[in-house]
C-alpha positions as CSV (number, residue, x, y, z in Angstrom):
1,X,-22.1,5.4,-11.2
2,X,-20.5,2.1,-12.1
3,X,-17.1,2.2,-13.6
4,X,-16.6,1.6,-17.3
5,X,-15.9,-2.0,-18.3
6,X,-15.2,-3.9,-21.5
7,X,-17.1,-7.2,-21.7
8,X,-15.8,-10.2,-23.6
9,X,-18.5,-12.8,-24.3
10,X,-17.5,-16.0,-26.1
11,X,-18.4,-19.6,-26.8
12,X,-16.5,-22.3,-28.7
13,X,-15.7,-26.0,-28.8
14,X,-14.5,-27.0,-25.4
15,X,-10.8,-27.8,-24.8
16,X,-8.1,-27.4,-22.2
17,X,-6.6,-23.9,-21.7
18,X,-9.3,-21.5,-23.1
19,X,-9.6,-19.4,-19.9
20,X,-5.8,-19.3,-19.5
21,X,-5.3,-18.1,-23.1
22,X,-7.9,-15.4,-22.8
23,X,-6.7,-14.2,-19.4
24,X,-3.1,-14.0,-20.7
25,X,-4.2,-11.8,-23.6
26,X,-5.9,-9.4,-21.0
27,X,-3.4,-9.4,-18.1
28,X,-0.3,-9.2,-20.3
29,X,-1.6,-5.8,-21.3
30,X,-2.3,-4.7,-17.7
31,X,-6.0,-5.5,-17.8
32,X,-7.8,-6.0,-14.5
33,X,-10.5,-8.7,-14.7
34,X,-13.2,-7.7,-12.3
35,X,-15.6,-10.5,-13.1
36,X,-15.4,-13.8,-14.9
37,X,-17.8,-16.7,-15.4
38,X,-17.5,-20.0,-17.3
39,X,-19.6,-23.0,-18.2
40,X,-18.8,-26.2,-20.0
41,X,-21.7,-28.1,-21.6
42,X,-20.7,-31.8,-21.4
43,X,-23.4,-33.1,-23.8
44,X,-22.3,-30.8,-26.6
45,X,-18.7,-30.3,-25.6
46,X,-19.2,-26.6,-25.8
47,X,-17.6,-23.9,-23.7
48,X,-19.2,-20.5,-22.6
49,X,-17.5,-17.6,-20.9
50,X,-18.0,-13.9,-20.0
51,X,-15.3,-11.5,-18.7
52,X,-15.5,-8.0,-17.4
53,X,-12.4,-5.9,-17.6
54,X,-11.9,-2.5,-15.9
55,X,-11.5,-0.3,-19.0
56,X,-9.1,2.2,-17.5
57,X,-6.6,-0.5,-16.7
58,X,-5.9,-1.1,-20.4
59,X,-3.7,1.3,-22.4
60,X,-6.0,1.1,-25.4
61,X,-9.7,0.8,-26.5
62,X,-12.0,-1.9,-27.5
63,X,-10.9,-1.9,-31.2
64,X,-7.3,-2.8,-30.1
65,X,-8.5,-5.4,-27.7
66,X,-10.5,-7.0,-30.5
67,X,-7.3,-7.1,-32.7
68,X,-5.4,-8.8,-29.9
69,X,-8.1,-11.5,-29.5
70,X,-8.6,-12.1,-33.2
71,X,-5.8,-14.7,-33.6
72,X,-7.2,-16.6,-30.6
73,X,-10.7,-16.4,-32.0
74,X,-9.6,-17.9,-35.3
75,X,-7.5,-20.6,-33.7
76,X,-10.3,-21.8,-31.3
77,X,-13.2,-21.3,-33.7
78,X,-14.7,-18.9,-31.2
79,X,-17.9,-16.9,-31.4
80,X,-16.8,-13.6,-29.8
81,X,-18.5,-10.4,-28.8
82,X,-16.9,-7.4,-27.3
83,X,-19.0,-4.7,-25.6
84,X,-18.3,-1.3,-24.1
85,X,-20.4,-0.7,-21.0
86,X,-20.4,3.0,-21.8
87,X,-22.5,2.3,-24.9
88,X,-25.9,1.2,-23.4
89,X,-28.2,-0.8,-25.6
90,X,-31.1,1.0,-27.3
91,X,-34.4,-0.6,-26.3
92,X,-37.8,-0.4,-27.9
93,X,-40.7,-1.4,-25.7
94,X,-44.0,-2.8,-27.0
95,X,-47.3,-3.2,-25.1
96,X,-51.0,-3.4,-25.7
97,X,-53.4,-2.5,-22.9
98,X,-51.9,-4.2,-19.8
99,X,-49.7,-1.6,-18.1
100,X,-48.0,-3.6,-15.2
101,X,-44.9,-4.8,-17.1
102,X,-44.5,-1.6,-19.1
103,X,-44.8,0.7,-16.1
104,X,-42.5,-1.4,-14.1
105,X,-39.8,-1.3,-16.8
106,X,-40.2,2.4,-17.2
107,X,-39.8,3.0,-13.4
108,X,-36.7,0.7,-13.2
109,X,-35.2,2.6,-16.2
110,X,-35.9,6.0,-14.6
111,X,-34.4,5.0,-11.3
112,X,-31.3,3.6,-13.0
113,X,-31.9,-0.1,-12.2
114,X,-32.0,-0.9,-15.9
115,X,-29.1,0.7,-17.7
116,X,-30.2,1.3,-21.3
117,X,-31.7,3.9,-23.6
118,X,-35.4,3.5,-24.1
119,X,-35.9,4.9,-27.6
120,X,-39.7,4.5,-27.7
121,X,-42.9,2.6,-26.9
122,X,-45.0,1.0,-29.7
123,X,-48.5,0.1,-28.9
124,X,-51.5,-1.1,-30.9
125,X,-53.7,0.9,-28.5
126,X,-53.8,4.5,-27.3
127,X,-54.4,3.6,-23.7
128,X,-50.9,4.2,-22.2
129,X,-49.8,7.3,-24.1
130,X,-50.2,9.5,-21.0
131,X,-48.1,7.1,-18.9
132,X,-45.3,6.8,-21.4
133,X,-45.1,10.5,-22.3
134,X,-45.0,11.4,-18.6
135,X,-41.6,9.6,-18.6
136,X,-40.6,11.7,-21.7
137,X,-40.5,8.7,-24.0
138,X,-41.9,8.8,-27.5
139,X,-45.2,6.9,-27.9
140,X,-46.0,5.3,-31.3
141,X,-49.6,4.1,-31.9
142,X,-49.5,1.5,-34.6
143,X,-52.8,-0.2,-35.4
144,X,-52.5,-3.9,-36.3
145,X,-55.6,-4.4,-38.5
146,X,-56.8,-8.0,-38.6
147,X,-57.5,-7.6,-42.3
148,X,-54.0,-6.5,-43.1
149,X,-51.5,-7.2,-40.3
150,X,-48.6,-6.9,-42.6
151,X,-49.0,-3.2,-43.1
152,X,-49.0,-2.6,-39.3
153,X,-45.9,-4.7,-38.7
154,X,-44.1,-3.0,-41.6
155,X,-44.6,0.2,-39.6
156,X,-43.3,-1.5,-36.5
157,X,-40.2,-2.7,-38.3
158,X,-39.6,0.7,-39.8
159,X,-39.8,2.3,-36.3
160,X,-37.3,-0.2,-34.9
161,X,-34.9,0.5,-37.7
162,X,-35.3,4.2,-37.5
163,X,-34.6,4.3,-33.8
164,X,-31.7,1.9,-34.3
165,X,-33.0,-0.3,-31.5
166,X,-30.7,-3.1,-30.3
167,X,-33.4,-4.8,-28.4
168,X,-37.2,-5.1,-28.5
169,X,-39.2,-6.0,-25.4
170,X,-42.7,-7.3,-25.6
171,X,-44.1,-6.0,-22.3
172,X,-47.4,-7.8,-22.6
173,X,-47.8,-7.0,-26.3
174,X,-50.7,-9.1,-27.3
175,X,-49.9,-9.6,-31.0
176,X,-47.9,-12.4,-32.6
177,X,-44.9,-11.0,-34.6
178,X,-44.7,-12.2,-38.2
179,X,-42.1,-14.9,-38.9
180,X,-40.0,-12.7,-41.1
181,X,-39.6,-10.1,-38.3
182,X,-38.7,-12.8,-35.8
183,X,-36.0,-14.1,-38.0
184,X,-34.6,-10.6,-38.7
185,X,-34.5,-9.8,-35.0
186,X,-33.3,-13.2,-33.8
187,X,-32.3,-13.1,-30.2
188,X,-33.1,-9.4,-30.0
189,X,-36.8,-9.6,-29.1
190,X,-37.6,-10.5,-25.5
191,X,-41.1,-11.6,-24.4
192,X,-42.8,-12.2,-21.1
193,X,-45.3,-15.1,-21.2
194,X,-47.7,-15.4,-18.2
195,X,-47.0,-19.1,-17.8
196,X,-44.2,-21.3,-16.6
197,X,-43.5,-22.5,-20.1
198,X,-43.7,-25.1,-21.7
199,X,-47.0,-25.4,-19.7
200,X,-50.1,-23.6,-20.9
201,X,-48.8,-22.0,-24.1
202,X,-50.9,-19.6,-26.1
203,X,-53.8,-17.5,-24.9
204,X,-55.3,-17.2,-21.4
205,X,-52.8,-19.4,-19.6
206,X,-54.2,-18.4,-16.2
207,X,-57.6,-19.8,-17.2
208,X,-55.9,-23.0,-18.4
209,X,-54.0,-23.3,-15.1
210,X,-57.2,-22.7,-13.1
211,X,-59.0,-25.5,-15.0
212,X,-56.0,-27.8,-14.4
213,X,-56.0,-27.1,-10.7
214,X,-52.3,-26.3,-10.5
215,X,-50.6,-25.4,-7.2
216,X,-47.9,-23.2,-8.8
217,X,-48.3,-20.6,-11.5
218,X,-45.4,-18.7,-13.0
219,X,-44.0,-16.5,-15.8
220,X,-41.3,-17.1,-18.5
221,X,-39.0,-14.5,-20.1
222,X,-37.8,-15.8,-23.4
223,X,-36.4,-14.8,-26.8
224,X,-39.1,-14.6,-29.5
225,X,-38.8,-17.1,-32.4
226,X,-41.1,-18.0,-35.3
227,X,-42.4,-20.9,-33.1
228,X,-44.9,-19.3,-30.7
229,X,-43.8,-19.4,-27.0
230,X,-41.0,-21.8,-27.8
231,X,-37.9,-19.5,-27.9
232,X,-34.8,-19.9,-25.7
233,X,-35.7,-19.2,-22.1
234,X,-33.9,-16.5,-20.2
235,X,-35.6,-16.5,-16.8
236,X,-38.6,-18.0,-15.0
237,X,-40.2,-17.9,-11.6
238,X,-43.3,-19.2,-9.8
239,X,-45.7,-18.4,-7.0
240,X,-47.8,-20.9,-5.0
241,X,-51.6,-20.9,-5.3
242,X,-54.4,-23.0,-3.9
243,X,-57.7,-24.5,-4.8
244,X,-59.5,-21.5,-3.3
245,X,-57.9,-19.0,-5.7
246,X,-60.1,-17.8,-8.5
247,X,-58.8,-16.9,-11.9
248,X,-58.7,-13.2,-10.9
249,X,-56.5,-14.2,-7.9
250,X,-54.1,-16.0,-10.3
251,X,-54.0,-13.0,-12.5
252,X,-53.2,-10.7,-9.6
253,X,-50.5,-13.0,-8.2
254,X,-49.1,-13.6,-11.6
255,X,-48.6,-10.0,-12.4
256,X,-46.0,-9.6,-9.7
257,X,-44.1,-12.6,-11.0
258,X,-44.3,-11.3,-14.6
259,X,-42.8,-8.0,-13.7
260,X,-39.9,-9.4,-11.8
261,X,-39.1,-12.1,-14.3
262,X,-39.2,-9.7,-17.3
263,X,-37.0,-7.2,-15.5
264,X,-34.4,-9.9,-14.6
265,X,-34.4,-11.3,-18.1
266,X,-34.0,-7.9,-19.7
267,X,-31.2,-6.9,-17.2
268,X,-29.3,-10.1,-18.0
269,X,-29.6,-9.3,-21.7
270,X,-28.5,-5.7,-21.3
271,X,-25.5,-6.8,-19.3
272,X,-24.6,-9.4,-22.0
273,X,-25.0,-12.3,-19.5
274,X,-27.1,-14.5,-21.9
275,X,-25.6,-16.8,-24.4
276,X,-27.8,-18.8,-26.7
277,X,-26.9,-22.3,-27.7
278,X,-29.5,-24.0,-29.9
279,X,-32.8,-23.5,-28.2
280,X,-31.2,-23.2,-24.7
281,X,-29.4,-20.4,-22.9
282,X,-26.5,-20.1,-20.5
283,X,-27.2,-17.1,-18.2
284,X,-24.4,-15.9,-16.0
285,X,-25.3,-14.3,-12.7
């Protein structure tokens, strides 16, 4: 079991002394900083930082820590998030018929590699009910009718709200979320695209890659926005291929990359290591 920590995640206009001021607020109250990471974006003059504090070294809880940091937040025009690691995020998974990403996430969750509460799986097909229910996870079959997609997505939105999900993961969910839902869940919906975006957007990227004769294929984990496959990128990876590989080979090789990239991206999100700035991200290791 990992020890309980409080996370401070912040970004603000860059200036001298930000780290010192935040550290003083923590250490003057006995707080032990076990992890810290910082980044300055020179082009935008913007600063990003993430701290982890051993919770049992502070004589108070997260609410009091927030009060202590509030004057600094106002002075530095700081976007600030405080997170208690003992309150894992509630995750709703969504998938269609492809099982490789879904089964991988479920196994990582069961083994403790992904620390979260999986509150359910939504699918537009019945194919994976047995798999999901074997893990003891509720399975929700929500049909997305081509003639009336709005009705189906209204049910999806209602389920996400009812389960109080903090995060939605599209684990090869082969439907495009409506714009209104993307906006409502901004930076809360994570997708895996089986391409090294921005190359080969849209449908059948492995077929596109094969026709182009690429020597590398990859996968991209990103936040979903109303612009298809153009949201802020969290993680990417590639695998080398050759002229002798058929489309089926690309699909087989690509599945392994998709699984690892989605798991890394989700883990970074769960641990509050991702900060979005415009359409880019800062991801602290």
